[in-house]
C-alpha positions as CSV (number, residue, x, y, z in Angstrom):
1,M,39.9,-110.2,55.6
2,D,41.2,-113.1,57.6
3,A,43.1,-111.1,60.2
4,M,43.9,-114.0,62.5
5,G,44.6,-116.6,59.8
6,S,42.9,-120.0,59.1
7,T,43.6,-121.6,62.5
8,P,43.6,-119.0,65.3
9,R,43.5,-120.2,68.9
10,G,42.4,-118.6,72.2
11,R,40.2,-118.8,75.2
12,V,37.5,-116.8,76.9
13,I,37.0,-117.6,80.5
14,F,34.0,-116.3,82.5
15,T,34.1,-116.4,86.3
16,P,31.1,-116.7,88.6
17,D,31.9,-113.4,90.2
18,G,31.6,-111.4,86.9
19,W,35.0,-111.3,85.3
20,V,36.0,-112.3,81.8
21,A,39.5,-113.0,80.4
22,F,39.7,-113.1,76.6
23,N,42.8,-114.1,74.6
24,L,42.9,-114.7,70.8
25,E,46.0,-115.2,68.8
26,G,46.6,-115.6,65.1
27,S,47.7,-118.7,63.2
28,D,51.3,-119.9,63.0
29,R,52.8,-117.3,65.4
30,K,56.6,-117.8,65.8
31,P,58.9,-116.5,68.5
32,A,60.3,-113.0,67.7
33,A,64.0,-112.4,67.3
34,T,63.9,-108.7,66.9
35,D,61.9,-105.7,68.1
36,T,60.4,-105.4,64.6
37,E,59.2,-109.0,64.7
38,R,57.8,-108.4,68.2
39,A,55.8,-105.4,67.0
40,E,54.5,-107.5,64.1
41,L,53.2,-110.1,66.5
42,M,50.9,-107.5,68.0
43,K,48.9,-107.5,64.8
44,S,47.8,-111.1,65.6
45,L,46.8,-110.7,69.2
46,V,43.7,-109.6,71.1
47,A,43.7,-109.9,74.8
48,Y,41.7,-108.2,77.6
49,I,40.3,-108.7,81.1
50,G,37.3,-106.9,82.7
51,C,34.0,-107.2,84.4
52,Y,31.2,-108.4,82.3
53,R,27.4,-108.5,82.2
54,I,24.8,-110.1,80.0
55,E,22.2,-107.9,78.3
56,G,19.8,-110.0,76.2
57,D,21.9,-111.7,73.6
58,Q,25.0,-109.6,74.2
59,W,28.0,-110.0,76.4
60,V,29.3,-106.6,77.6
61,T,32.7,-106.1,79.1
62,I,34.1,-103.0,80.8
63,V,37.8,-103.5,80.0
64,E,40.3,-103.1,82.9
65,T,43.5,-104.3,81.2
66,A,44.2,-104.9,77.5
67,W,46.9,-105.6,74.9
68,A,45.9,-102.2,73.4
69,P,45.9,-99.4,76.0
70,E,43.1,-97.5,74.1
71,W,40.7,-100.3,75.0
72,V,41.2,-99.8,78.8
73,G,38.1,-98.2,80.3
74,T,36.0,-98.9,77.2
75,E,32.8,-101.0,77.0
76,Q,33.1,-103.8,74.5
77,R,29.8,-105.4,73.3
78,R,29.6,-108.7,71.6
79,D,26.5,-110.5,70.1
80,V,26.4,-114.1,71.2
81,R,24.4,-117.0,69.7
82,L,24.6,-120.3,71.5
83,D,24.5,-123.5,69.5
84,G,25.0,-126.6,71.8
85,D,28.7,-126.6,72.9
86,Y,29.4,-123.6,70.6
87,A,29.1,-119.9,71.0
88,D,29.2,-117.7,67.9
89,V,30.4,-114.3,68.8
90,T,30.1,-111.2,66.5
91,T,31.6,-107.8,67.3
92,P,30.1,-104.5,66.1
93,W,31.9,-102.7,63.3
94,R,34.9,-100.9,64.7
95,V,38.4,-99.8,64.0
96,M,40.9,-102.3,65.5
97,P,44.2,-100.9,66.7
98,N,46.2,-103.7,65.2
99,W,44.8,-104.5,61.7
100,N,43.0,-103.2,58.6
101,S,44.9,-99.9,58.4
102,G,42.3,-97.9,60.3
103,R,39.3,-99.1,58.3
104,P,36.3,-100.5,60.1
105,S,36.0,-104.3,60.4
106,R,34.1,-106.8,62.5
107,S,35.1,-110.2,64.0
108,L,33.1,-113.4,63.7
109,I,34.5,-115.9,66.2
110,R,33.3,-119.5,67.1
111,F,34.2,-120.8,70.5
112,K,33.7,-124.4,71.6
113,R,33.0,-125.2,75.3
114,I,35.6,-127.3,76.9
115,S,35.3,-129.0,80.3
């Protein structure tokens, strides 16, 4: 399943004092004209902020704010593999609140370092 389309965009920002801001949006999002269209846009967005720590090859975030209220207060773990200017991030299997109709899925994301 390609939940975010072929050309998603986003950022993950780690601060020196232990905070992370994560934003990922799906391909080809257009401004909404109706409440129904706004609700549909939530299916192509993941965004959260929290304190993070590194444990071995994992990045672990305690979520403080999120696009999905059920994530607030949870611990989100991500496997990370560094490859030069790239970080390949893999989530555990989980049920996402905004796609796959309640069936488990996992995300594979490649980030490129920018200066």
